[in-house]
C-alpha positions as CSV (number, residue, x, y, z in Angstrom):
1,M,-10.7,0.9,13.7
2,K,-11.7,0.4,10.0
3,E,-10.4,-2.4,7.9
4,E,-7.3,-1.5,5.8
5,L,-9.0,-1.9,2.5
6,E,-12.1,0.1,3.5
7,L,-9.8,2.9,4.8
8,R,-7.7,2.9,1.6
9,N,-10.9,3.1,-0.5
10,E,-12.2,6.0,1.6
11,I,-8.9,7.8,1.2
12,S,-8.9,7.3,-2.5
13,A,-12.5,8.5,-2.9
14,L,-11.7,11.6,-0.8
15,V,-8.6,12.4,-2.9
16,H,-10.6,12.2,-6.1
17,K,-13.3,14.5,-4.6
18,I,-10.7,17.0,-3.5
19,V,-9.0,17.0,-7.0
20,I,-12.4,17.5,-8.7
21,L,-13.3,20.4,-6.4
22,M,-10.0,22.1,-7.1
23,R,-10.4,21.7,-10.8
24,K,-14.0,22.7,-11.0
25,E,-14.2,25.5,-8.5
26,R,-10.5,26.6,-8.4
27,I,-10.5,26.5,-4.6
28,I,-8.7,24.5,-2.0
29,P,-11.3,22.5,0.0
30,R,-9.7,22.8,3.4
31,E,-12.4,20.9,5.3
32,Q,-12.0,17.8,3.0
33,I,-8.2,18.0,3.3
34,L,-8.5,18.1,7.1
35,I,-10.7,15.0,6.9
36,L,-8.1,13.3,4.6
37,I,-5.4,14.2,7.1
38,N,-7.4,12.4,9.9
39,L,-7.8,9.4,7.6
40,L,-4.1,9.3,6.9
41,E,-3.4,9.4,10.6
42,E,-5.7,6.4,11.0
43,F,-3.9,4.6,8.1
44,R,-0.6,5.0,9.8
45,G,-1.6,2.2,12.1
46,Y,-1.7,-0.1,9.1
47,S,1.4,1.2,7.3
48,K,3.6,1.1,10.4
49,G,6.5,-1.4,9.8
50,Q,5.4,-2.1,6.3
51,E,8.1,-1.8,3.6
52,V,5.6,-1.6,0.8
53,I,2.7,0.9,0.4
54,P,0.1,0.3,-2.3
55,K,1.3,2.0,-5.6
56,R,-2.1,3.4,-6.3
57,M,-2.4,5.1,-3.0
58,T,1.1,6.5,-3.3
59,F,0.3,8.0,-6.7
60,E,-3.0,9.5,-5.6
61,L,-1.5,11.1,-2.5
62,F,1.4,12.7,-4.3
63,Y,-0.8,13.7,-7.2
64,L,-3.0,15.4,-4.7
65,Y,-0.1,17.1,-3.1
66,T,1.2,18.5,-6.3
67,N,-2.2,19.7,-7.3
68,V,-2.8,21.5,-4.0
69,S,0.7,23.0,-4.3
70,S,0.0,24.2,-7.8
71,Q,-3.4,25.7,-6.8
72,L,-1.9,27.5,-3.9
73,S,0.6,29.2,-6.2
74,H,-2.3,30.6,-8.2
75,N,-4.2,31.7,-5.1
76,M,-1.6,34.0,-3.6
77,D,-3.9,35.3,-0.8
78,E,-4.5,31.8,0.6
79,D,-3.1,30.6,3.9
80,T,-0.4,28.1,3.0
81,S,-0.4,26.1,6.3
82,I,-2.7,23.5,4.8
83,I,0.0,22.3,2.3
84,T,2.4,21.8,5.2
85,E,-0.1,19.8,7.1
86,L,-0.9,17.7,4.1
87,Y,2.8,17.1,3.4
88,M,3.4,16.0,6.9
89,A,0.5,13.7,6.9
90,I,1.5,12.1,3.6
91,T,5.1,11.6,4.6
92,S,4.1,10.2,8.0
93,V,2.3,7.4,6.2
94,F,5.5,6.4,4.4
95,N,8.0,7.1,7.1
96,T,6.7,4.9,9.9
97,P,9.3,2.7,11.6
């Protein structure tokens, strides 16, 4: 298992990469989002039982979610299941007992 800080940095870098791809190419990079979902699942081990999640990480994840949601509204032919998966992964990080 990776160190918490290393994992947070990896998540942050991937979020930035996804946002840049969406802005630049106007696509939803599903492969990168699936990798992010796996990293978030791994991060759940660190966030479990914590009452405080890093503010920067919280901002980045919800910023990404709103951007993916917005991009999906413009790409009407896209499969929307990825937004549900992303939402569930993000909320699971914050809702661990």
